[in-house]
N, C-alpha and C positions, 0 to 999 in steps of 0.2 A: 557792818550788817546796820546801824543807822541809818547811812546813808540809803542801804535798798529798802529800809523800813518806810523812810521819809517819799520815797519816788513811788512805794504802792500805795500808800495813803494818800500823795497828791493824785496818783493816777486814780483812784477809787474816787476821792470827791470829786475830780473833774467831768468822770463818765457817770457817775450815779447820782449827784447833789447839783446835776445841773440846773441854774434856773432858781436855787432858792436862798439867791442875796450875796451881797460883794462879800460877807464874811462866812465864807465857806468851811472855814477849821473849826470854829466856835459852832455852826449849824452840827458839823459832825460830830465833835463831841457830847451831844446830847444824846447822840444813841450810846453812849459808855456809861453803862446804868447798872448798878449791883442788888435794887431790891426787885421783890418780887410784888405781883399782886395776893394779897391779902386778904382782900373783902369784895364778893362780887354784890351788884347790884342787877335787879331783873325786873322788868315793866310789867305791871299786872292792870293795865288798863286795857279795854275793851278792844282797841283801835290794832293794838300790837296785839293780840290775840287772837283777832280776826285774820289779817295779813298773814300768821304764821300757820293757821289752819284752814285757809282757802282750799275747795274743793279744786279736782285738778280742771273741771271746768272753767270754774268763776277766775282761777287762775290765767290760763290761757286767754282766757275771753278777753279780760284786763290786761295782758302781757302786749298782746298782738290785737286786740282791736279798741283798744283805748277805754273798755265798759269801766263806768266806775261804780265802785262797790260801796254801799251805803252802812254806815256803824250805827245802830239806835243804843242809846243807853239812856236809862231811867235814874236818876240822881236822888238827892234829898226832896222829900216830900212831894215824890210823885212826879216830879219836871221832867220832861224828856230831852234831850238834845240828840242831835245827829251831824254825824260828819263823814264827809267821802274821802276815798282816795282812788288813786288809779294808778297801772304801773307804765312807767313811759317808755322804757329802754334798757336792754340786759347783753349781754354777753352769751355765746352758743351755751353757757353752762346752765342759764337760767331755762334752757330749752328742755333739757335732762328730765327736770322732774319740778314739781312746787315748793315753795318754801316750806322748810318741815320742821322737825325740833331737832334735829342736829345744827342746820343754820341758826335755830333760836339758841342754842347752847355756844355758839360761836360768838353770835351777835352782843348777848350777854358779858362773855369774856372781853371782847374788844371795847364795847361801852365800859365795861368795869377798868382798864388800865386806863382807858381815856378819863375817866372821874379820879384815877390816882394821879394826873398829870403823867402818864407816860406819852411820851411824842408817839412812840409807835412800841411793837412787839414783835418778838420774833415769832417763826413759827413752832418753834420747842417750845417756847416758853407759852405761848396759847395751848397749847395739847398739854401742859403740865398743868394748868388750870382748870382744862376740862377732865382732866382727872383726879385731881384735887389736890395739886399744888404738890405730887409725889417727888420724890428723888430727883435733885436738880441734873442726872446725867441722864434721865429719861431723854429717849431720842427716836423722832418719827421712824416711821418704817415708811417708803415709797407708796405704801398704798393709802396710808394715814395722811400722807402731805398731799397726795392726789385728794382726796376728802376735802381736805380744810380747803384746799386752793378753790376747789370746786364751790363749795360753800362760801367762800368769800367773793369770788364772781358775781354767785347770785345775790349777796348783800350787798354789792355796789350797783346793780336795780337803779334806776330812777323810781323817785315816788313821787304823785304829786299829791298833797295832802289838802282838802278844803275845810278847814276847823273855822271856818267864820261865823255860821250860823250859833255855834258856840259860845265863839266870843262875845256875839251879839246877846245873847240870852245871858251869858253867867259873867257877867263885868268881873269877878276874881279871876277867870282864867286868860286874861288881856295877856297877860304876860306870855303868853303862846301866839305866834302868828296865825293869822287868819287863814292866810294861804301861804303853801312852801312848796317847791318843786328841789328834790335834793336827792342824793344816794340814800337809799335806807341806812347803810353805813358808810358814812363818808370816809374814804382812805385810799390809798395807793400801794402798790407794790413795788417796793425796791428793792433791785437786787445786786449783789457785791458790795453789799456795805460792812464796812469796819464797825463791828461790836466786841467790848472788851476784849481788843486783840484777836478778833478773830473775822474773816469773811463770812456773810451771813447774810439770809434777806430777811427783809424787817416792810412787816405792816403799818403803815404811819399812818395816823390821822389827822385828815386835811379840815375837818370839823365836827360839829356835835349832831349826832344822830336826828333828824328831824321827830321821830319817835319820842326820843327824851322830852325835849321842848315840851311837847304836849302831855306826856305822864306826869314830866316835874310841875306844869300848870294844875294839873290836877290830884298834882301830890298822892301818884301812885308807883312808887316806889318802891322796892324792897332790896335791903341789902343782907347779906349774911355772909360766914366765914366760907372763904375756898374750901375750908377743911372739910365741911359739910360734905365735900363731891367725893373725899377720899375713903370709899369704901373697903375694908376689907378683902382681902379674896376675889377681888373681881378682875377681871381682866379690861380692855383699852378698846373694845370693840366700839364702832359706833352705835350701836342697837343696846349697849351697854349705859354708854353717855348719854343717849335720848331718853334712854328710860327712868337712869337715874335724878337725870337734872328734870325732865317732867314732874316726876313725883314728888322731888324735894322741893320744886317751886310751887304745886299743889296742896300740899303742906303748911305752907309758909302764907299763901294765900286765905288759908281757912284760918288759921292763926290772925293776920292779920284784919280781916273781915268779918270775923266769927261768924262763918260758916257752917252748915252742916257737917260735922266731921266724918263722912265718911267719903272714899275714892272708891268709884267700882272700877272693877277690873276693863269692863268693856268701855270705858273712857279713857283708859291708860293705853289699852290696844288700837284704838281709835285713834289718838295723837302719835302715837309710836309705830304706826303702820305695820299693827299687826292683827287687822280685823280678819283678814284670809287667813291667818298664820292656822298651822294643823295643832293638833292639841298637845303635841312635843312639844313645839315651839312655844306654845303659850304657857304650858306650865314651866318653862325655861325661863321665860319673864316673869312669871308668879313668884320664882327663886329669886329673883334679882331685884324684884319689888321687897320679898321677906327680906332679903340684905341690908336695901334701904331703910327702911321701917327699924330693924334691928339696931343699926347706926344711929339714926334719928332718938332712938328710946338711950342709946347708952352715952350721948350726947346731952341729955335733960331737953330736948326740943320736944317731946312728947312723954308721956308717962307710960301708955303701953296701946298697944293694938291688937287686935282679931281679925282674920280671916273669916268673914261667913259663906254662907252657902245659899243658895237658891236655887228649887227642884234639883237637890241633889249635886249642882256644881260650883264650885267656888265663883262667888259674886263681888265680893267687895273687901277692902280692909276698914275695918271701924276703928277710931282713933281717939285716945281720951289724953286729953291736956292737964 
């Protein structure tokens, strides 16, 4: 049995980890981990928000025609800064639709794993984080796996960022590069890798995201426990993942920046691709938002909340901290 195990190990290290250096078995050992991601980070700077909320026309114009997207920001004392980015190349998955809130949720989990010194993460572990770190036996369905791998392909799109104007105007931002070209999420997919005695797929992180470099320089990174995503009695569809990730991030942004404590349903529907949904679909979405708010209240993140109406229709959630 030991000979068979060693033969399998040698086979997979040679086939899968070619080019990783001379000490292949030491590299392989780094994939033997038992820890989980317990904290998530999310970037709340305008550049990241703009990238993940591009219109269809903006997205394809940048991806296919090299159009540059300007990001204007006002910082302390009314000082204005501007940065630019454009998308350089991508896979077939990038052509299906623009980067969206599901991609943002996957992006946050992968960045969080790398920040926690994970060399990589399995698709199952990534999915467990998306649903709040639930039971370790949670497994991806084939449809869920396809959705995640399509998302990862979009996140591996190359982005070119020009942050030089901001660096020149604001010396304290010089820790970020003036210009950088890299994948939005620098990673690669390794198949048939041995992890904790099982053959699986690994999303290996090859570098830090350029978006993190810039957000860190601006000190616009929010940290929160992965358990906040563990909403009781909710299923694990992409729509649920999108809505709860977006609403939780908005609440945390309100707290971090002392913003007006109101989230409009129109804003949620816009970012979660529900603007054209029928009234029954929007009703179901409000039910998800209600569950998220109750969860945040029970966790002590907010004191209370109230759904308000405007012209007879549900309009927003007003929050008390």
